[in-house]
N, C-alpha and C positions, 0 to 999 in steps of 0.2 A: 981254240974255243969252239964248242959245238954251235951250230947255227940255231938250234932250238934251246938255248940256255941264256938266261939273263945275267948281267953283271950283278955283283953284290949290291951296288947302288940302285940299279933298276929294280931288283927284287925287293929291297927295303922300301922304295917308293911305292911299288905296287901293293905290297902288304899293308902299308899305311892307308892307301886309298880303299882297299877292300875292307879293312877294319872300320874305317869311318863309315862306309856305306852299310856295313853289317850292323853297327850300333845305331845308325839312323833309321833302319828299317827292320826293327825287331819283330814286327808282325809277320815277316816272311819266314822266320826261323825260330819260333818260340821254343824255349828250352834248350837251345844249342849254345855251346860255349866257343867264343872266338879263339881262346888259347888252344883248344884241341884242333880246331880247323887250321890255325896257323902252323902248328907242329906238323900236320899232314902236308901242308903246302911246302914247308921248308924241306921236307924229306922227298919232295917230288918236283925237282927243278923243271922237268918237261911240262908238268901241269901248270906251273907258274908261267912258263913261256906262253902256253895256250891261253891262259887267263889274260895275259898282257896283250895278246893278239885281239882278244875280245874287247879289252879296254881301249886299245888304240883305234878301234873302229866304232867307238862310242856305244858299245853294247851294255856298259855298266853291269858287268857280271856280279851276281850276289847269290848267296846260299839260299836255296828254297826248300831243301829237304835233306833228310839223312836216312840212308838205307842201313838198317841195323844188321841185316843178313850179311852184307858185304863190307860193312864198316866204311862206307863211302859217303862223303858229303856231295850234294848235287847242286851245281851252279847253273843258273839260266841267265841269258841276257835279260836284264830288267830295265832297259832304257824305256822311257815313255813311248817313243816311236821306234819303228824298226831301225836297227843299227845302220850306220853309214857304210854298208856293204850292199849296195843296191844296183839296179839295172843289170841283173844277171839272169841268164836262162836257168832252167832247173838243173840240167845235167849236161855232161859232155856230148852225149848223143844229140840232144836238142840244140846245143850250141853249134855242133858240127853240121847239122842239117840246114842251118841258116845260110843262104847264099849271099845275102847282102845285109849290111848294118849289124854285123855281129857285135855283141857286147864284149866287154873285156874278158869275161870268164863265165863260170857257172857256179851255182850254189854247192853242188856235191863236191866239186874239186876244191872250192874255197874252204869248206868245212874240213876236208882232209888235210889241206895245207895248214890250217889253224890247229889241228889236233882235237877237234870238237865234233859233236854230233848234231845233226839237225833236229829241232824239236819235232815230236810227233803231234798230231792233232790233240791227242789226250794230254800231252804235256803243255801244249799251248793253252788249253782250257784250264789246266791246273794253274798256270801262270796268271791267267785272268781272274782267278779267285783271290789273288794277292793284291790286286789293284786294277787300274784301267790302263790298258796298253793298246797301242795301234789305233788311236782315235782318228788319225789323219793318214796313216800309212797302212800297209798290209805286209804280211810275212809269209814266205813260202814255208810249208811244213813237209815232213817226210810223206811221200806219196806211195800208197799201196801199189804193188807190182801190177795188179790187174788194170789199174787206171793208167799207169805209166806205159804199159805195153800198147795201149791204144792212143798214145801220143799226148796224154793229158798230165797235169800236175795240179796239186791243190795248194791253196793258201788260205790264210785266215786274217780277220781283223775284228775290231769291235766298233759297232755302230748302233745307235739307238739303245744303248745300254745292254746290248746283246752281242755275243760272240758268234760270228758267221764263218762258215767254211765254204769256199768257192772252188771253181775249177778254171783252168786256162790251158791253152796249149803250152807244153813244156818249153817250147822255143820262144815264148813271149818274155818280155822284160819291160819293166817300168821304173821310172825314177822314184816312185813312191813305194816300191816293193823291194824289201830286202829279205833277210832271214834271221832267225833267232837260233842261237846255239845252246848246247848243253854240255857240261863237262862234269865227270865224276872224279872225285879226289879221295 
């Protein structure tokens, strides 16, 4: 069995969790049909595996958009606070540059392992239009190359009913900072 494939039982359990979440949060995906989404998921076992990885780390993935041009449903981590994948440097270069107190891993490698993409600042702001997220935590977002080349990385959160974007050294990591992912199906 492939490492990135769920058993039939795991798939069924995950589909049920996703369906319940979908029905509970219709404001996130007005006009979309769960049956069509489920059909696409059932035809893409590797995508189900990635959604399960998001779910296992308490990301609470949910459909937030549909791209008509590519016929893809877009899932974001929709947990109230940053998912339980925290205390990570931004990327391998930043992780490798730390001489002491290295964290377990880094955000860019974790997203690749999970088969997902890191939210951009624009996507993070789109998510915040669907609810209030990261009121106590923060989330790394995809950092533009010009910032990263200078050793920095960006993250966002919501405070004072406002979404803020900040910077930090890419080698920094905090227990209250994780990352939010995106998956197209």
